[in-house]
Structure formats: structure tokens, C-alpha cells
N, C-alpha and C positions, 0 to 999 in steps of 0.2 A: 335773300337769294333763292331760298326754297320756295317762297311764295311766287317769285317771278317764274321759276321753272314750272310750278304747278299751273300758273296762268297760261303759260305758253303751251303746256300739254293740253289744257282744256280747249284752247283755240285750235290746236291741231286736230283734236277729235271732232270739233264742230265742222272743220273744213272737210274731214274725211266723211262725215255723215252727209253733208251737202253734196259732195262728189259722188257718193254711192247712190243717193236719190236721183241725181241728174243722169248718171249713166244707166240706171235701171229704167228710167223713162225713155231714154234714147235708144238703148240696145234691146230691151225686152218688151216694153209696152207697145212700141211701134210695130213690132212683128205681129202680135195678136193680143187683144185685150180679153179674149175668151178663155185664155189659159188660167186666169186667176179670178178669185172672188173680188168684186169691186170693194167690199168692206175691208178686205185685207190690204188692198192697194191704198185705200184712203188712210188706214191706220199707219201703214209704212210711211206715208207722206207727212203724218202729223206727230207720230210718236218717236222722239229722238232716242229714248231708252231702247226701243226695239231694234233700231238700226245699229246702235252702239253695241248691243249684245251680239249681233252677227259679226260685227267688225272685231270685237275682242276675241271671239271664238276662233277667228281666222287671223289673229295677230295683226289686225289693222291692215291687212292686204285687201284692197278694194275688190279686185277681180275675183279672189276666192270667196269673199263675202257675197258678191253678186250671184255666184253659182249656188251658194247655200240658200240665198233668198229665193231664187227661182225654183229650186227643188222643193223648198218648204211651202211656198205659196201654191204650187201645183198640187202638192199632197193635201193641203187644207181644202182646196176646192174638190178634189177627188173624193175625199171622205166627208165632205160637208160639215167641217168642224164647227163653223159658226152657227150651224143649225142643230148640232147634237144636243138633245135634251134627254131627260130621264125617260120620257115616253118613247123616244126613238130607239132605245136599247131594249132587246128582249128581256122580259122580267126575270127569266130563269138565271140570267147572268148575275144580276144583283143578288139573287137568293143563294147562289153557291158560296159567296163570300171569298172567292179566289183572289180578288183584287179590291183594295179599298185604302182610303187614307185615314190614319189614326195615330195620334201621339206625336212626340217630338224627340229628336236626339239631343245630346248634351250641348250642341251649338245652337239649339232652337229651331232647327230645320224640321219641317213636317216629314213624317214617315209614310212612305208609299209601299204598302205590303203586297207581296205576291206569295200566296200559299201554293207552292208548286205541286203538292200532293193532290190538290183539287183540280189540276189542269190535265186534260186528256187530249191528245193530239187528234184533231178531226178536221179534215180539209173542208167540210161543209160549213163549219162554224168559224173558220179562221178570220174571215172578214169582219164578222160581228164582234169577235174578240178584240180585233185591232181597233175598231171603233169604240169599244168599251174602254180601252186604255186611253184613247184620245179624249173621251168624255171626261175622265177623271183629271187628266192633265190640263185640259182647257178650263175646267171648273175651278181648279186650284189657281191657275194663272190669272183668272179674273178676280178671285178673292184676295190673293196675296201676290200682286204684281212685283216681279223682281226678287222674290224670295225663293231660294233653291229648295230642292227636295232631296231626301235621302231614301234610296230604294233598298228595300229589304227582301231578299229571296229566302223565304223560310223553306229549307229543304228537308225538314223533318218528315220521316215516313214516306219519302218520295223514292221513285225508282226510274229506270230507263224509259218506261212507258209514259212517264210524265214529262219527259224532256222533248220539247218541240223547238229545234234549232231555228226554224224560220220565224217563230213567234218571238224567241229571245233576240234574234237579230233585229226584228222590228222595234222591240223595246229599246235596244241600243240606238237605233236610228232616231227614235223619238228625241233622245237627249243629245245626240250627235248632230242632227240636222234640223229637226222640226222645232225643238225648244232649246236653242243654244244657251249656254251658261245657266241651265236650269238644274243640273245635277250637282249635288254636293258630294255625295259618295254613293257607291253601290256595294252593299254588304251581302255576301253569300254566307248564310248561317247553317252550320251542321250539315255540310255537304258529304254524301257518301263517297268513299274512295273510288268507286267504279265510275264516277262522273268527272274525275279530275281532268281527263283529256278534253272532254266537251267544254268545260269552263275555261280551260287554257285558251281555247279558240276564241271565246268571248273576249278575253283580254286583248287579243290581237284586233278584234273588231272595234274596240274602243278608240284605238289610235293613240299616238304619243301624247296628245294634249289632254287625254282623260284617263290614261292607263294608271296613274297614281290614285285615281278615285275608286278603283276596284279593290275591295278588302275581303279576304277570306277569314272567317271567324268561327270558333267553336261556341258552344252554349255559354261557356264561362268568359271567353274573350269578347263576346258581343257587349258585355257590361262596360267595356272601355269606351264604347261609342254611345250607348243608350242607358239611361238610368233604369233601375228595376221597376219604377212606377209605370213605365210605358212598355214593359216586356211581358209576354204571356208566361204562364206558370211553367210550361215545358222548357222555357229558356232561363228558368230561375228567377223570373220576375214576379211582381205583385199586382200587375194590372188586372182588375176584375172584368175588363171589357170583353164582351162576347158579341161577335158580329151577328146582326139580325136585320132583316129588311121586310117592310119599310120601318122607319125612314132611313135615309142615308146617314152614315156616321159623320159627325161634324164636331167642331169645337164646342165644349160644354160651357157656354157663357152664362154667368149667373149675376144676380144683382149684387153689387159690391156693398161693403159695410160703410155706413156714413161715419162722420167724425165722432158722433156721440155714442157709437156702439152698433151692434148688429141690428138689422131690421128683418122682421119675419116676412113681411109682404109689403107691396106698394100701398095697399089699402091702409095697413097699419101705419105706414110712414106718413100718409096724408093726415090721418087722425092725430098722430103724435105732433105733427107740425102745427095743426090747428089748436091742440091743447096747449102747446108751448106759447103760441101767440096770445091765447086768452090769458094764460098765466102771467106773461110779461105785462100785458095791459093792466091786469088787476094789481100787480106789484107796483107798477109805476104810479097808479092812481092813489094807492095807499101811502106810498113813500113820499108823495109830493108834500112839501112844507107850505106851499102857497095856497093850494086848492083846499080851503076850509069849506067854502060854500060851493054849490053847484055853479058851473060856468058853461057858457056856450062853446060848442065845439066848432073849430075852424078847420074844415076838411082839407082845404088847400094848403094851409100852414102845416098840418100834420103830414100830408103827403110829401111836401117838400122836405120836411125834417126827416122823414123816413127814407127818402131818396138819398139825402146826404149821409145818413147813417149806413145805408147799404153800400155807398161808394167807399166810405171809410173802412167798413168791414171787408169789402172785396180787396182793397189795396193792402190791408194788413194780412189777409189770407194768402194773396198771391206773392207776397214779399218772400224772396229767397227761392221761389220756384223757377225751374229752368224754362226759359222762354223759347217757344217754337220758332224755327227759321223757315220752314217749308209749309205749303198750303195745298190741300186737296180741294179741287173745285167740284162740289157735289151738286146734285139736282135741286136740293132744298137748302143745304147748309155748306158753307166753306169750313173745312176742318183743318186746324193747324195744331200739331205738325201733320204732315201728309202721310207718313208711314210708320214712324216709331217714336216711342218715349224713351229718353235716355236717363238711366239711373246710375249712380256710382256708390262707392263705399263711404265717402265723406258725408257728414251731416248736411252740407249744403247741396248734395247731389241726390237727396232722397225725396225731392218734390219736383213734380213736373206740371206744366200748365197746358191744358187743352183749350183752345179758343174756337168757339163756334160763332159764325157770322151768318145772319139770315139775309139772303139776297133776294128773297121773294117779297110779294106784296101781302102775304098772309102771315099770321102767327104760326110758328112751327114748334111743336112739342118735341122734346128729346129725352133720351135716357141713356145712361152708360152702364154697360155690363162687362164683366171680366171673368176669365177662367180661374182666377185665384182670389176669390172674394175675402178670404181670411187674411190676406197679406196687405191689401190696399185700402185706403180711405179715400173716397171720392166725394167732393162737395162742390156744387150740388150734383147728385147722381140722377135726378129727374126733375125737369122743369120745362119752361118754354122760352122762346126767343121772339121778341117783337120784330115786325118788319124793319129791316135796315139796321137792326141793333146787333150787338155781340155779347156773348156770355163767356166768362172765364171759369173754367173748371179746374180745380186743383186736385191732382192725384198724388198722394203721399204714401210712403211705406209705413206700415204700422209697427211700432215697437222695434224689435231687433230683426224684423223680416228683411230678407235680401231679394232683390229683383232677379228674375231668371229669364233667359231668352225664350223659354217655353211659354211665358205668360202672354196673354193676349187681351185686348180691350175691344169692345164692340160699341160703336156709337150708332144709335137708332134715332131716326127723325121722321116725323109725319106732319103734314099740314093740318091746322085746326081751323074751324070756321070762326072767323072773328066775331060773328054775331051771336055766338053761343058761349056762355060761361060754363064750360064743362069741366068737371074734375079730371085731373090727369089719369088717375087710376082707372076710372070708368072709360076714359077716352082710349087708353091702350088696350082695354078689353074689347072694344067695339071696332077699332080701326082695322081695315082690311090689310092683309099681309102684302098685297101687291103695291100698296100705297106707301109702304115704309122704305125709307132710304137707309141702307146699312153701309158702314165703313169700318174696317178693321185696322187696329193699330197693334204693332208688336213692341216688345220691350227690348231695349238694347242696354247691355251692361257695360259701362265705361270703366276701363282699367286705368290704374295709375300709370304715370310716366315711367317709373322704375320697372314695373312689370312689363310694359311694352318694349322697353329697351332690351331687357333680358331675354324676352321671347324672340326679338329680332336677332340677337346674337346667337341664340341656340339654333334658330332656323338657318342662319348663315353658315354655322359650323357643320350642321347635318347635311345641308344640300350642297351640290357641287358636281364634280365629275363622277362621283359614285352613282348618282341617279342615272346619268347617261349610260354608264357601263351596265347598270342593272337592267335598263330598258333593252339594250342591244342583246344582252344575254337572254332576257325573257323572250325577245322576238325569235331568237334561234330555237329556244325551247318550244315555243309555240309551233314553229314549223315542224319540229320533230314529232310533237304530240299530235299535230294535225295529220301527218302522214300515218302515224300509228293508228289513229282513230279511223281513218279511211280504210286501212287494211282490215281492222276489226269489223267495220261495217260490211266490207266486201265479203269477208269470211262468213259473217252471219247470214248474208244474203244467199251465198252458195249452200250453206248448211240447211237453210230454210227450204231452198229449192230441192235439195236431195231428200229432205224429210218428206216434202209433199209427194215426191216421186215414189218413195217407199210406201207411203200411206196409200197411194193409188194402186200400186202392185199388190199390196195386202188386201185391198178391197176386191181386186180381180180374182186373187187366189181363193178368197172366202166364197166368192160367187161360184167358182169352178167346183169347189168342194161340195157346196150345196147341190149343184147339178148332179155330181157323181152319186151323192147319197140318194137323191130322188130316183136316179136310174137304177141303182141297186135295189131299192125298194120295189120299183116297178117290175124288175126281173124276178124277184122273189115271189111276187104276187102271181106272175104269169106261170112260173114253175109249179106253184102250189095248185093253181087252178087246172093245169094240164094233167096233174097226177091224180086228181079226183076222178072216180069212175063215172061214166056218163049215165 
């Protein structure tokens, strides 16, 4: 019954997606095609996940989703989002370190940091700052499609001069309109009390669909969302990361540990594999009971036997590994699974399989890297794939290690010249970066059925009418705070105007006093000169 309902739900979503596309073509594209970037229109026509994201954000109401798509695509063309590159952004923005991506929260979502104290309101640079934020969001959306972000506003040592409500509203719109379903949560850390009214307004800007995503936390409370390893020292964390540019901060992918133990470098790996092959050949020749005299070597027979051994070894190695169900179609290799490796707590859930399929006419070299090399064993971690062939890669947890949503894997691939018998280590040193295909995989931790049921029960008890009542109360509070804030701003403007007037009067009085002093000195000089005898 549940499967039938799920199937009907999927069919309904597919109909909504097709209806949205058709209405967009009929109602928006026919008016003017110059409003949008043709690349965005093409992506909207092919990417089901993109259209589904807009629909889900607007509760599957097609008309509302169309308005969102129209506004989003116009913004993308206005800001030239598809052409935003590192060189298109002023260098000084990267050097300030006010905005960057680094680390993960406890749910495995990437952290998008805003260092508020480094922001200064300036109308001359506001457009560049907006493009700078769009650059980071678009960069992450391409690297981790469908994976949400957690926004961190670090308010430490910030004041009223650092608050730019126009810029904050733009950031809200990025997640509310331009990148729907992209926000996991927004955490305001260590906020000064004087800014309470301003951030209450931000809560109203988010709207009812995202108001629950806004979290206010102190330095100690933020540990409930993020582990200390990804928090800076002033928040009580242990993260040694210090922003510097260049290069841009990114995931620290490293070479994983092979099944026989850690490897120092790829060169050493190649030499070790060669030594092992030589050792195996020597042992097999000495342990043979039949080969007393020298005999002729049949290379065809040996190669067939080796191929059979490889097949047997591969089947035993992949036994018990979780089989992938989805596939990413890459330029050089098809990667299965497409997005994530699923690990669990049971022994049978500690191994996953990555299948690489070469769809090109050339040999393709590949290697796998990870952000947690001490936790995983990958075999093979570096090899090549023949044209039209597939390679099975087994990823297994080592010892008592547990998978984490923060863990990532990077599959790198590059075409090799079939006519050259080049060593892999040397090949990766010489290959150009532009010719390397990269695909990232994240880890998903599968919970047991009992844990899932208990969590669902807890969520059911906690949610309900209380949330609606809280939202309405918060909305009333927001209006009150907004009115209070506007009064404060108006009073400040009046005081500033009066202060400027006082300063002007003071300058005039000082000028008059100086003139009087000069006149007195002149009179004294005239008197003294007239009293002197001629």
C-alpha cells in the first residue's frame, strides 16, 4: 500500500514538472526570450531536480513556482551568474575573508561563513559584494548538486556600522528565490543585544516556509549544531583553519589508505605493487612441485589464468558490499552511485561499491581521494579502465571507524594515450588540470529501523499547533520590533542632523571670534603708532 502511494506521488510530481515546463514556455518564453540566459532555459528544460526544487519550495503550486522561476532566471541573467568566475570578482574581496565556504555541520551540510565584522556598508561596492555571494553559491551548487548549505553569521566584535540591511535581505532572497531548497539552517552566533531588533526583521523576511531554519545561538549553544573540529577558537572550537587567499578554501581530499596499510605517496604505491608482484612470482616458481626443469613460458595461458584469478579476487572482494542504484554520466567515466555512499552500523553495511564505466574509446586513468583517509580502505585507489570496460572499487570502513555525513570522496579521471605505456604516478604528475574530470561523493549514514521510528514519534509529538502559534506570535513581535527600529532610526537621523547644525554654528562662532581678535590687535597697533612722537 505504501509503495503504491509512493508510486502515485512520483507520478503526480512528474505531471507537475511537465505542466510547469509547458506553462513556462507558453506564458513566459513567448513574451520575450531576451529576459533569460539561454543556458538557464535549456537547463530548466532538462533538469527535473531543478524544477522539482521550485515546486517543493512553493508547496507544488505551479503558478507560484512559475513566478519564482521567472524572478530567479531574470536575476541570473542580470548578474551573469553562468559566467561568474574567480577572475570576474575583484581580488580584494577574496583577500578580506568576509565570505567563504569551509567545514560541515553535524548533519553533513557545508558551512557558508559570513564574518560580519569585516563587512562595511558601502553603496559603491554593494553590486560586487552581491556577485561575490552569487559566485560562492553557484560554485557550490555545481560541485554538490542538491546538497543544502548551513549559513553562519559570525557576529563576534561586530557593531551597528557592520549591519547592512540591504545586503542581508539580498542573502535571504538568494535562498528564498534564487536557490530554493538550498538552505539547511541559518545560525546567528554571538549577536550583540543592540542588534536584536534588526535580526527580528530578518526573521520576517524569511517567510513561514523558512522561519524555522533561523537559529540564534551563543558561543556555547552553537556546539549543538557544529562539532568543535569545524569551529574557530573564539567559538570554543579546535579548527586550526585560517582563511588566506589564494587559493580558495575547499575540501581537503587526500589519498586514502589501501587494504594493506597506509601509503606515503603514489610513487611508493607503484613500487610496492611492483615488489609484491615480483615476490609472488618468485614464491610461485619455488613452491611449484612440478617445475623441476626449466620449461617454456606460454604467455597466453598465463594471461588467461591471471584474468580468471582477478575475476575471482574481484568477486570475493565485492561480496557483501552495498551495490549502487544510481549513475552519474560523466565526460570520461560513468560513476555509480551518482551522489552518495550509504554506510550503516551493522557489519554488512560497512562496505560500499563504486563502479566506474569507461564509455570513451581511450584508456582512462582514475584515482579516488577522501577527506578522511584514516577511516576508509579503498581498493583499488588508483588504476585505469580500458575502453568499454568497468572497474569495481570497494570502499570499506577500517576497524571500528564510523562513517560521518561530513566525509567526502573525490573520483578523478583523465584520458591516457593508448599508444604509450606510462606509469600512473608519472601520468598524474604530468596531466593538465583542465583535462581531469572530477566527481564528488558524500557519505550517508543509514539509521536502524527502531531509531527511525522513535525519531518520527518524537517529531510528531513536538510538532503541531504549537509551531503555528509560535509563528503568529513571532510575526506580531516582528511588527512591533520593526516599528521600534524605525523609530530609533528616525531619532538617530534627527540627532545626526541637529549635531551637524551645532557643528556648523560652532565653526561660524569660532570664525567670528578670530575676526574680533584680529580687529582688536589691529586697533591696538593703530593706537600705539598714533601715540608715538612724530
